[in-house]
Backbone as ProteinMPNN parsed JSONL, in Angstrom:
{"seq_chain_A": "MQEKELIRECLNGSRTAQHDLYNKYAEVMLGTCYRYTKSLADAEDILQDGFIKVFTRLHQFKGNGELGAWIRRIMVNTAITYIQKHNRYKREMQVDDVAVHPVSDENPEIHMDTKELVELVRALPVSYQVVFNLVGVEGFSHVEVAKMLNMNENTLRSQYNRARMMLINKLKKNSNVLENQAYAGRI", "coords_chain_A": {"N_chain_A": [[-0.616, 11.818, -24.958], [1.969, 9.562, -25.538], [3.672, 7.306, -23.277], [6.49, 7.011, -23.603], [7.095, 9.248, -25.122], [6.302, 11.21, -23.34], [8.173, 10.847, -21.285], [10.493, 11.483, -22.701], [10.001, 14.197, -23.276], [9.912, 15.202, -20.667], [12.565, 14.76, -19.933], [13.723, 16.586, -21.613], [13.144, 18.872, -20.314], [10.57, 19.956, -20.315], [8.061, 21.642, -18.734], [5.331, 21.276, -18.892], [5.104, 18.588, -19.647], [6.267, 17.427, -17.38], [4.387, 18.175, -15.488], [2.19, 16.764, -16.489], [3.125, 14.123, -16.178], [3.378, 14.031, -13.4], [0.656, 14.428, -12.679], [-0.414, 12.109, -13.754], [0.542, 10.049, -12.118], [0.478, 10.888, -9.433], [-1.769, 10.596, -7.641], [-2.04, 7.795, -7.179], [0.519, 7.277, -6.18], [0.509, 8.842, -3.906], [-1.2, 7.364, -2.329], [0.44, 5.13, -1.937], [2.538, 6.303, -0.454], [1.093, 7.137, 1.769], [0.447, 4.772, 3.027], [2.68, 4.24, 4.528], [2.88, 6.107, 6.518], [1.739, 8.113, 9.327], [0.18, 10.248, 8.924], [-1.586, 12.348, 6.594], [-0.303, 14.665, 5.816], [2.424, 14.034, 6.172], [2.616, 12.025, 4.257], [2.154, 13.524, 1.949], [4.438, 15.15, 2.001], [6.412, 13.206, 1.557], [5.623, 12.355, -0.972], [6.139, 14.682, -2.509], [8.94, 14.951, -2.143], [9.655, 12.527, -3.27], [8.841, 12.84, -5.978], [10.548, 14.861, -6.765], [12.917, 13.426, -6.768], [12.231, 11.582, -8.764], [12.114, 13.225, -11.062], [14.728, 14.203, -11.134], [16.144, 11.919, -11.511], [15.167, 10.675, -13.715], [16.505, 10.192, -16.076], [17.811, 7.85, -15.523], [15.994, 5.846, -15.781], [15.48, 3.016, -17.554], [13.564, 1.891, -19.128], [13.003, -0.797, -19.1], [11.073, -1.937, -17.514], [7.838, -1.166, -16.143], [7.046, 2.269, -15.98], [5.522, 3.253, -13.865], [5.989, 1.339, -11.841], [8.694, 1.759, -11.392], [8.629, 4.39, -10.442], [7.09, 3.953, -8.131], [8.866, 2.438, -6.621], [10.797, 4.359, -6.049], [9.232, 6.056, -4.471], [8.657, 4.387, -2.28], [11.249, 3.951, -1.253], [11.84, 6.6, -0.618], [9.929, 7.042, 1.353], [10.835, 5.275, 3.335], [13.318, 6.442, 3.951], [12.399, 8.901, 4.909], [10.964, 8.106, 7.199], [13.019, 6.989, 8.726], [14.494, 9.25, 9.183], [12.96, 11.125, 10.6], [12.211, 11.919, 13.904], [9.782, 11.239, 15.264], [8.966, 8.938, 14.017], [11.257, 7.443, 13.999], [11.838, 6.698, 16.663], [9.844, 4.784, 17.111], [10.578, 2.854, 15.308], [12.811, 1.615, 16.282], [13.784, -1.403, 17.488], [14.218, -4.293, 19.539], [16.235, -7.215, 18.983], [14.418, -10.106, 18.548], [13.073, -13.35, 19.196], [11.694, -15.395, 16.619], [8.243, -15.708, 16.354], [5.813, -18.3, 16.178], [3.438, -18.427, 13.517], [-0.034, -18.342, 13.145], [-1.947, -20.596, 11.197], [-4.427, -19.936, 10.552], [-6.828, -18.546, 8.439], [-8.792, -16.136, 8.12], [-11.875, -15.63, 6.467], [-12.794, -12.75, 5.35], [-14.67, -10.029, 4.305], [-13.948, -6.904, 3.101], [-13.527, -3.451, 2.22], [-10.866, -1.89, 0.326], [-10.03, 0.526, 1.447], [-10.723, 0.26, 4.165], [-9.03, -1.848, 4.895], [-6.499, -0.695, 4.429], [-6.565, 1.278, 6.393], [-6.564, -0.311, 8.696], [-3.993, -1.424, 8.498], [-2.487, 0.92, 8.67], [-2.989, 1.535, 11.3], [-1.362, -0.057, 12.726], [1.583, -0.391, 14.844], [4.36, 1.718, 13.954], [6.762, 0.376, 13.128], [5.816, -2.22, 12.54], [3.945, -1.59, 10.621], [5.516, -0.537, 8.506], [7.179, -2.73, 7.883], [5.221, -4.673, 7.235], [4.027, -3.45, 4.99], [6.223, -3.369, 3.194], [6.943, -6.092, 2.871], [4.495, -7.605, 2.712], [2.79, -6.099, 1.038], [4.262, -4.63, -0.949], [5.938, -6.66, -1.784], [8.639, -7.223, -1.392], [11.479, -9.234, -0.535], [12.26, -10.856, 2.617], [14.976, -10.676, 3.128], [15.78, -8.516, 1.483], [14.305, -6.42, 2.66], [15.292, -6.426, 5.263], [17.876, -5.51, 4.773], [17.268, -2.969, 3.682], [16.15, -1.669, 5.893], [18.124, -1.866, 7.701], [18.136, -3.965, 9.596], [18.071, -6.848, 11.679], [17.535, -9.977, 10.16], [15.968, -11.998, 11.389], [14.612, -10.518, 13.312], [13.126, -8.894, 11.643], [11.488, -10.812, 10.37], [10.034, -11.67, 12.589], [8.716, -9.287, 13.257], [7.14, -8.951, 10.974], [5.534, -11.241, 11.135], [4.227, -10.725, 13.571], [2.857, -8.409, 12.864], [1.129, -9.454, 10.932], [-0.377, -11.19, 12.557], [-1.564, -9.346, 14.3], [-3.147, -7.961, 12.463], [-4.801, -10.05, 11.559], [-6.15, -10.626, 13.954], [-7.466, -8.17, 14.359], [-9.064, -8.165, 12.08], [-10.677, -10.391, 12.584], [-11.979, -9.495, 14.87], [-13.344, -7.261, 13.832], [-14.94, -8.636, 12.02], [-16.537, -10.169, 13.74], [-17.906, -8.113, 15.046], [-19.356, -7.052, 12.892], [-20.897, -9.312, 12.239], [-22.41, -9.552, 14.592], [-23.809, -7.125, 14.52], [-25.262, -7.491, 12.162], [-26.803, -9.672, 12.922], [-28.314, -8.473, 14.91], [-29.831, -6.874, 13.348], [-28.927, -4.422, 12.519], [-27.42, -3.859, 10.297]], "CA_chain_A": [[0.808, 11.662, -25.201], [2.492, 8.25, -25.178], [4.57, 7.36, -22.124], [7.87, 7.238, -24.044], [7.183, 10.648, -25.528], [6.192, 11.979, -22.107], [9.483, 10.75, -20.64], [11.445, 12.255, -23.516], [9.704, 15.617, -23.064], [10.355, 15.524, -19.302], [14.029, 14.823, -19.97], [14.07, 17.822, -22.316], [12.841, 20.0, -19.439], [9.227, 20.488, -20.528], [7.264, 21.753, -17.502], [4.021, 20.704, -19.193], [5.267, 17.132, -19.584], [6.48, 17.083, -15.975], [3.079, 18.33, -14.859], [1.377, 15.632, -16.947], [3.644, 12.916, -15.532], [2.976, 14.14, -12.0], [-0.784, 14.199, -12.591], [-0.714, 10.724, -14.109], [0.934, 9.11, -11.061], [0.458, 11.455, -8.081], [-2.817, 10.052, -6.768], [-1.676, 6.428, -6.804], [1.731, 7.321, -5.368], [0.134, 9.376, -2.599], [-1.706, 6.202, -1.601], [1.609, 4.344, -1.539], [3.213, 7.047, 0.614], [0.194, 7.184, 2.919], [0.516, 3.473, 3.72], [3.87, 4.19, 5.379], [2.901, 7.225, 7.45], [0.634, 8.254, 10.264], [-0.612, 11.441, 8.59], [-1.639, 12.72, 5.189], [0.726, 15.694, 5.602], [3.699, 13.333, 5.987], [2.544, 11.343, 2.956], [2.328, 14.546, 0.918], [5.865, 15.521, 2.009], [7.129, 12.112, 0.906], [5.263, 12.421, -2.387], [6.877, 15.781, -3.132], [10.363, 14.564, -2.182], [9.77, 11.435, -4.226], [8.771, 13.337, -7.358], [11.805, 15.565, -7.056], [13.865, 12.364, -7.136], [11.811, 11.037, -10.059], [12.506, 14.136, -12.145], [16.193, 14.332, -11.216], [16.722, 10.616, -11.865], [14.421, 10.095, -14.835], [17.469, 9.721, -17.08], [18.243, 6.513, -15.13], [14.958, 4.887, -16.149], [15.922, 2.342, -18.79], [12.421, 1.443, -19.911], [12.897, -2.256, -19.076], [9.833, -2.277, -16.829], [6.831, -0.115, -16.173], [7.436, 3.519, -15.346], [4.82, 3.333, -12.585], [6.69, 0.498, -10.866], [9.949, 2.46, -11.104], [8.271, 5.533, -9.594], [6.67, 3.399, -6.847], [10.075, 2.044, -5.878], [11.372, 5.612, -5.542], [8.362, 6.526, -3.387], [8.861, 3.509, -1.127], [12.565, 4.28, -0.687], [11.724, 7.936, -0.031], [9.163, 6.868, 2.598], [11.721, 4.649, 4.323], [14.267, 7.476, 4.348], [11.643, 9.881, 5.702], [10.664, 7.484, 8.492], [14.269, 6.842, 9.46], [15.044, 10.576, 9.458], [12.112, 11.9, 11.497], [12.228, 11.346, 15.254], [8.512, 10.653, 15.693], [8.927, 7.587, 13.464], [12.517, 6.778, 14.317], [11.712, 6.074, 17.985], [8.994, 3.597, 17.01], [11.217, 1.857, 14.446], [13.888, 0.942, 16.984], [13.284, -2.592, 18.169], [15.233, -5.247, 19.954], [16.184, -8.504, 18.307], [13.55, -11.022, 19.277], [12.91, -14.644, 18.542], [10.548, -15.478, 15.72], [7.096, -16.382, 16.938], [5.055, -19.027, 15.156], [2.266, -17.73, 12.985], [-1.199, -19.195, 13.0], [-2.334, -20.895, 9.818], [-5.806, -19.519, 10.362], [-6.972, -17.571, 7.365], [-10.203, -15.763, 8.169], [-12.459, -15.117, 5.232], [-13.474, -11.529, 5.741], [-14.838, -9.137, 3.165], [-13.9, -5.488, 3.435], [-12.984, -2.706, 1.093], [-9.447, -1.573, 0.398], [-9.819, 1.648, 2.375], [-10.768, -0.276, 5.529], [-7.821, -2.628, 5.105], [-5.388, 0.254, 4.532], [-6.655, 1.925, 7.711], [-6.11, -1.29, 9.684], [-2.525, -1.495, 8.386], [-1.955, 2.19, 9.168], [-3.17, 1.569, 12.749], [-0.296, -0.85, 13.346], [2.765, 0.382, 15.229], [5.112, 2.115, 12.755], [7.701, -0.661, 12.662], [5.027, -3.288, 11.942], [3.327, -1.015, 9.429], [6.522, -0.447, 7.447], [7.583, -4.089, 7.511], [4.108, -5.321, 6.547], [3.9, -2.853, 3.662], [7.338, -3.751, 2.329], [6.918, -7.531, 2.57], [3.173, -8.099, 2.347], [2.134, -5.328, -0.017], [5.198, -4.344, -2.042], [6.467, -7.924, -2.261], [10.079, -7.38, -1.209], [11.834, -10.393, 0.28], [12.71, -10.537, 3.97], [16.394, -10.299, 3.039], [15.828, -7.157, 0.935], [13.769, -5.46, 3.625], [16.245, -6.35, 6.375], [18.952, -4.618, 4.329], [16.716, -1.614, 3.552], [15.88, -1.088, 7.209], [19.285, -2.122, 8.553], [17.518, -4.723, 10.674], [18.352, -8.276, 11.689], [16.504, -10.676, 9.397], [15.046, -12.679, 12.306], [13.763, -9.475, 13.885], [12.195, -8.498, 10.596], [10.499, -11.887, 10.225], [9.18, -11.61, 13.764], [7.862, -8.106, 13.129], [6.156, -9.238, 9.926], [4.588, -12.212, 11.682], [3.411, -10.042, 14.575], [1.955, -7.514, 12.129], [0.092, -10.313, 10.347], [-1.257, -11.675, 13.625], [-2.354, -8.205, 14.753], [-4.163, -7.725, 11.437], [-5.768, -11.156, 11.604], [-6.988, -10.43, 15.144], [-8.341, -7.021, 14.102], [-10.045, -8.594, 11.081], [-11.629, -11.27, 13.273], [-12.779, -8.642, 15.756], [-14.261, -6.512, 12.965], [-15.888, -9.59, 11.457], [-17.488, -10.495, 14.803], [-18.746, -6.934, 15.252], [-20.29, -6.996, 11.766], [-21.85, -10.417, 12.377], [-23.321, -9.213, 15.688], [-24.677, -6.056, 14.042], [-26.176, -8.082, 11.19], [-27.732, -10.493, 13.68], [-29.222, -7.563, 15.617], [-30.613, -6.162, 12.355], [-28.423, -3.057, 12.367], [-26.889, -3.65, 8.94]], "C_chain_A": [[1.239, 10.271, -24.712], [3.519, 8.384, -24.059], [6.017, 7.641, -22.533], [8.074, 8.691, -24.444], [7.131, 11.566, -24.306], [7.535, 11.987, -21.366], [10.5, 11.6, -21.39], [11.253, 13.757, -23.29], [10.124, 16.067, -21.66], [11.869, 15.675, -19.26], [14.525, 16.076, -20.68], [13.692, 19.071, -21.518], [11.474, 20.614, -19.613], [8.433, 20.47, -19.216], [5.872, 21.142, -17.707], [4.079, 19.181, -19.098], [5.474, 16.679, -18.138], [5.159, 17.161, -15.208], [2.173, 17.148, -15.229], [1.812, 14.329, -16.28], [3.234, 12.894, -14.058], [1.487, 13.814, -11.856], [-1.163, 12.75, -12.882], [-0.481, 9.773, -12.928], [0.729, 9.613, -9.636], [-0.57, 10.804, -7.163], [-2.467, 8.648, -6.276], [-0.466, 6.437, -5.875], [1.468, 7.928, -3.994], [-0.419, 8.248, -1.732], [-0.577, 5.317, -1.107], [2.307, 5.014, -0.362], [2.393, 7.024, 1.9], [0.224, 5.883, 3.714], [1.678, 3.41, 4.701], [3.866, 5.238, 6.489], [1.717, 7.185, 8.404], [-0.184, 9.503, 9.974], [-0.552, 11.708, 7.089], [-0.563, 13.763, 4.877], [2.098, 15.056, 5.387], [3.73, 12.634, 4.629], [2.741, 12.334, 1.819], [3.771, 15.025, 0.841], [6.697, 14.467, 1.277], [6.871, 12.13, -0.596], [6.065, 13.506, -3.1], [8.365, 15.456, -3.242], [10.591, 13.473, -3.218], [9.731, 11.915, -5.667], [9.974, 14.187, -7.729], [12.861, 14.552, -7.482], [13.517, 11.764, -8.5], [12.321, 11.927, -11.186], [14.02, 14.301, -12.253], [16.864, 13.029, -11.647], [16.055, 9.968, -13.081], [15.348, 9.578, -15.929], [17.971, 8.305, -16.77], [17.211, 5.438, -15.471], [15.287, 4.308, -17.514], [14.769, 1.847, -19.65], [12.257, -0.062, -19.938], [11.609, -2.735, -18.415], [8.852, -1.139, -16.975], [7.339, 1.112, -15.439], [6.778, 3.643, -13.977], [5.484, 2.513, -11.496], [8.003, 1.152, -10.445], [9.684, 3.643, -10.168], [7.862, 5.038, -8.211], [7.863, 3.016, -5.992], [10.753, 3.285, -5.288], [10.544, 6.118, -4.365], [8.555, 5.693, -2.123], [10.196, 3.829, -0.464], [12.55, 5.657, -0.025], [10.966, 7.865, 1.291], [10.042, 6.269, 3.69], [12.723, 5.674, 4.845], [13.594, 8.496, 5.263], [11.401, 9.35, 7.113], [11.927, 7.371, 9.341], [14.843, 8.187, 9.893], [14.25, 11.344, 10.519], [11.929, 11.198, 12.841], [10.922, 10.683, 15.657], [8.332, 9.236, 15.14], [10.139, 6.778, 13.916], [12.433, 6.042, 15.654], [10.907, 4.782, 17.896], [9.628, 2.493, 16.169], [12.313, 1.089, 15.163], [13.314, -0.208, 17.791], [14.454, -3.456, 18.559], [15.125, -6.491, 19.1], [15.36, -9.451, 19.17], [13.438, -12.316, 18.498], [11.668, -14.611, 17.667], [9.449, -16.265, 16.404], [6.36, -17.138, 15.844], [3.816, -18.235, 14.75], [1.15, -18.735, 12.823], [-1.487, -19.42, 11.523], [-3.773, -20.493, 9.549], [-5.858, -18.437, 9.301], [-8.433, -17.145, 7.318], [-10.682, -15.217, 6.831], [-13.335, -13.934, 5.601], [-13.531, -10.625, 4.53], [-14.84, -7.697, 3.657], [-13.314, -4.748, 2.25], [-11.537, -2.304, 1.363], [-9.172, -0.472, 1.407], [-9.808, 1.16, 3.819], [-9.503, -1.062, 5.848], [-6.6, -1.722, 5.268], [-5.398, 0.918, 5.906], [-6.232, 0.962, 8.824], [-4.587, -1.402, 9.677], [-1.907, -0.227, 8.971], [-2.069, 2.305, 10.683], [-2.115, 0.734, 13.475], [0.802, 0.07, 13.865], [3.648, 0.609, 13.991], [6.023, 1.003, 12.245], [6.954, -1.808, 11.986], [4.42, -2.821, 10.633], [4.307, -1.002, 8.265], [6.907, -1.835, 6.956], [6.459, -4.794, 6.752], [3.936, -4.772, 5.138], [4.997, -3.33, 2.717], [7.268, -5.222, 1.913], [5.562, -7.951, 2.001], [2.508, -7.385, 1.195], [3.056, -5.121, -1.216], [5.855, -5.609, -2.598], [7.985, -8.078, -2.178], [10.338, -8.611, -0.348], [12.273, -9.928, 1.669], [14.167, -10.063, 3.958], [16.52, -8.863, 2.539], [15.393, -6.125, 1.962], [14.706, -5.316, 4.816], [17.404, -5.417, 6.014], [18.465, -3.174, 4.245], [16.614, -0.915, 4.898], [17.043, -1.263, 8.182], [18.842, -2.868, 9.814], [17.945, -6.186, 10.555], [17.204, -9.004, 10.995], [15.502, -11.404, 10.291], [14.097, -11.688, 12.972], [12.706, -9.062, 12.881], [11.1, -9.55, 10.424], [9.512, -11.882, 11.394], [8.213, -10.433, 13.676], [6.768, -8.352, 12.082], [5.089, -10.198, 10.454], [3.671, -11.574, 12.728], [2.414, -9.102, 13.898], [0.813, -8.32, 11.527], [-0.907, -10.766, 11.404], [-2.13, -10.535, 14.164], [-3.478, -7.916, 13.754], [-5.23, -8.81, 11.442], [-6.707, -10.981, 12.792], [-7.947, -9.256, 14.959], [-9.43, -7.389, 13.092], [-11.106, -9.482, 11.721], [-12.561, -10.452, 14.155], [-13.798, -7.853, 14.945], [-15.331, -7.418, 12.387], [-16.951, -9.954, 12.49], [-18.434, -9.333, 15.072], [-19.784, -6.847, 14.142], [-21.338, -8.093, 11.862], [-22.876, -10.098, 13.455], [-24.29, -8.116, 15.269], [-25.699, -6.594, 13.043], [-27.241, -8.912, 11.915], [-28.765, -9.611, 14.403], [-30.055, -6.725, 14.658], [-30.149, -4.735, 12.12], [-27.835, -2.805, 10.974], [-27.514, -4.656, 7.995]], "O_chain_A": [[0.903, 9.867, -23.599], [4.155, 9.427, -23.903], [6.699, 8.428, -21.876], [9.106, 9.289, -24.138], [7.833, 12.576, -24.249], [7.971, 13.03, -20.879], [11.272, 12.344, -20.784], [12.224, 14.496, -23.131], [10.628, 17.176, -21.484], [12.394, 16.595, -18.634], [15.614, 16.572, -20.389], [13.891, 20.193, -21.983], [11.231, 21.707, -19.102], [8.17, 19.404, -18.659], [5.309, 20.556, -16.783], [3.184, 18.562, -18.523], [4.919, 15.663, -17.719], [4.862, 16.301, -14.378], [1.474, 16.603, -14.374], [0.975, 13.527, -15.866], [2.798, 11.866, -13.539], [1.106, 13.012, -11.003], [-2.126, 12.23, -12.318], [-1.22, 8.804, -12.756], [0.802, 8.814, -8.702], [-0.257, 10.495, -6.013], [-2.589, 8.355, -5.087], [-0.427, 5.692, -4.896], [2.132, 7.568, -3.021], [-0.137, 8.187, -0.535], [-0.625, 4.809, 0.014], [2.632, 4.352, 0.624], [2.946, 6.904, 2.993], [0.047, 5.891, 4.932], [1.655, 2.594, 5.623], [4.772, 5.249, 7.321], [0.827, 6.341, 8.296], [-1.14, 9.796, 10.693], [0.408, 11.34, 6.412], [0.023, 13.744, 3.795], [2.853, 15.49, 4.517], [4.748, 12.651, 3.938], [3.415, 12.028, 0.836], [4.281, 15.282, -0.249], [7.574, 14.798, 0.479], [7.789, 11.943, -1.394], [6.61, 13.268, -4.178], [8.978, 15.654, -4.291], [11.582, 13.487, -3.948], [10.51, 11.444, -6.496], [10.372, 14.223, -8.894], [13.607, 14.783, -8.433], [14.409, 11.473, -9.297], [12.895, 11.434, -12.156], [14.541, 14.515, -13.348], [18.011, 13.032, -12.094], [16.363, 8.826, -13.424], [15.008, 8.626, -16.631], [18.5, 7.632, -17.654], [17.525, 4.248, -15.45], [15.361, 5.032, -18.507], [14.983, 1.427, -20.787], [11.454, -0.574, -20.719], [11.113, -3.818, -18.725], [9.014, -0.26, -17.821], [7.986, 1.001, -14.398], [7.416, 4.095, -13.026], [5.539, 2.945, -10.345], [8.378, 1.103, -9.273], [10.431, 3.865, -9.215], [8.247, 5.641, -7.21], [7.87, 3.243, -4.782], [11.227, 3.254, -4.152], [11.105, 6.563, -3.364], [8.609, 6.238, -1.02], [10.264, 3.963, 0.758], [13.179, 5.853, 1.015], [11.323, 8.554, 2.246], [9.997, 6.708, 4.839], [12.949, 5.761, 6.052], [14.166, 8.901, 6.275], [11.61, 10.059, 8.098], [11.895, 7.632, 10.544], [15.596, 8.257, 10.864], [14.828, 12.138, 11.262], [11.54, 10.031, 12.899], [10.947, 9.654, 16.333], [7.622, 8.425, 15.735], [10.041, 5.58, 14.18], [12.894, 4.907, 15.774], [11.254, 3.791, 18.54], [9.261, 1.326, 16.301], [12.712, 0.018, 14.706], [12.467, -0.014, 18.664], [15.539, -3.363, 17.985], [14.063, -6.793, 18.556], [15.587, -9.573, 20.373], [13.679, -12.36, 17.291], [10.713, -13.887, 17.947], [9.681, -17.339, 16.96], [6.288, -16.672, 14.707], [3.24, -17.485, 15.537], [1.386, -19.868, 12.402], [-1.288, -18.526, 10.701], [-4.281, -20.686, 8.445], [-5.028, -17.528, 9.277], [-9.226, -17.717, 6.57], [-9.988, -14.451, 6.163], [-14.454, -14.087, 6.091], [-12.543, -10.476, 3.811], [-15.634, -7.323, 4.52], [-12.681, -5.347, 1.381], [-11.058, -2.375, 2.495], [-8.186, -0.534, 2.142], [-8.975, 1.597, 4.613], [-8.965, -0.954, 6.95], [-5.764, -1.953, 6.141], [-4.342, 1.098, 6.514], [-5.604, 1.385, 9.795], [-3.965, -1.467, 10.737], [-0.91, -0.298, 9.689], [-1.337, 3.079, 11.299], [-1.992, 0.812, 14.698], [0.944, 1.194, 13.382], [3.673, -0.225, 13.086], [6.047, 0.724, 11.047], [7.409, -2.319, 10.963], [4.384, -3.565, 9.653], [3.962, -1.414, 7.158], [6.953, -2.083, 5.751], [6.712, -5.442, 5.736], [3.724, -5.534, 4.195], [4.723, -3.658, 1.563], [7.502, -5.558, 0.752], [5.49, -8.573, 0.942], [1.741, -7.992, 0.448], [2.682, -5.401, -2.354], [6.281, -5.63, -3.753], [8.556, -8.96, -2.82], [9.502, -8.983, 0.476], [12.611, -8.762, 1.869], [14.535, -9.151, 4.698], [17.28, -8.075, 3.103], [16.032, -5.085, 2.12], [14.899, -4.212, 5.326], [17.857, -4.632, 6.846], [19.16, -2.257, 4.683], [16.942, 0.264, 5.033], [16.959, -0.861, 9.343], [19.135, -2.458, 10.937], [18.153, -6.691, 9.452], [16.037, -8.683, 11.217], [14.31, -11.428, 9.985], [12.919, -11.985, 13.172], [11.535, -8.899, 13.225], [9.919, -9.213, 10.342], [8.31, -12.067, 11.207], [7.03, -10.57, 13.986], [5.609, -7.997, 12.293], [3.894, -9.991, 10.243], [2.473, -11.856, 12.76], [1.259, -9.013, 14.315], [-0.345, -7.91, 11.606], [-2.119, -10.734, 11.187], [-3.309, -10.743, 14.452], [-4.616, -7.657, 14.145], [-6.422, -8.519, 11.342], [-7.918, -11.164, 12.661], [-9.11, -9.336, 15.356], [-10.58, -6.973, 13.233], [-12.295, -9.343, 11.433], [-13.77, -10.681, 14.187], [-14.971, -7.779, 15.312], [-16.492, -7.025, 12.274], [-18.134, -10.039, 12.159], [-19.626, -9.539, 15.299], [-20.96, -6.598, 14.41], [-22.518, -7.857, 11.605], [-24.069, -10.338, 13.271], [-25.468, -8.166, 15.622], [-26.866, -6.202, 13.072], [-28.422, -8.863, 11.572], [-29.94, -9.967, 14.494], [-30.9, -5.945, 15.097], [-30.897, -3.922, 11.578], [-27.765, -1.66, 10.528], [-27.207, -4.657, 6.803]]}, "name": "protein", "num_of_chains": 1, "seq": "MQEKELIRECLNGSRTAQHDLYNKYAEVMLGTCYRYTKSLADAEDILQDGFIKVFTRLHQFKGNGELGAWIRRIMVNTAITYIQKHNRYKREMQVDDVAVHPVSDENPEIHMDTKELVELVRALPVSYQVVFNLVGVEGFSHVEVAKMLNMNENTLRSQYNRARMMLINKLKKNSNVLENQAYAGRI"}
């Protein structure tokens, strides 16, 4: 079924079409949700809430862009709402305004698979994880993210820079461990 026809059928209330749309995007969107959480269960909750919004707002999709990008935006916004609403995340998201720290221009050349990189990002403190995902992965501007998170723009920039530096340091550490293991003949 073509995407336009699938959307039309979903808008007409077809459960089969809704199921097909869900199956087409659920796996990728679960990955998006998982990047913002500390557990798969939370990511699944966000995914379900997000798809409820997708189906109730599908009439708002104008077809100007890709449906997947539109759904991803809903998932990201749902993840942000979830994080801001749940105390275990809310406490970690509250930060003080801090001065922006300079970022190193070092750019380590490290080879790793996507799963390893996602796990490194997920290991960041929640506030850094969310900011890094929104700016570094999703591509939102600092101004947009500051508004989304109701955060001072300088604080946001500092958090993003700190997240980058933490990731760079973790990547360097992992790279050194791999080099040492290779040198010792372990890999």
